[in-house]
Residue, then its C-alpha position, 0 to 999 in steps of 0.5 A: m602311524d606307527h612309532a618310527e613314523a611319528f618320529v620321522w615326521h616330527k615337527h622339529v625334524s627338518i623335512k630334508i631329513s624326513i624325507f630322507s629317512w622316510m625313503l630309508l625305512r621304505t627301502r626307496l633309496p635309489t641304491r644300486s639293488n634297487l635300480v636293478d630292481r626298478g630295470i633303471i641299471i643292468d644286473d651286473a652293476v648291483g655291486c657296492l660301489t667300494g668294490c667289496g662285492v657285496t650288493e648295494t642295499s640301504q643296509h649295506l651302505f649304512i650298517t654293514c659296508d667296511f667304508y661306508g658303514s664306518l663312515w655313517h658311524k662317525v657322523r652319527s658320533 
């Protein structure tokens, strides 16, 4: 178990948070990019929901998206 997994599966962290964090670290969240890769939605629907024109990935949603990235920054602080 690496350092990140030890933090994710810490006994004081809620199981819901642990599962979400594990899925985020393993790029298993149901982003549009992952849903297209799995054949659940069509390629045309891969863009970010905000209409910014960027492919919706975990990194985009939590870090680089102007709307959602700033929202997560506010939640974190």
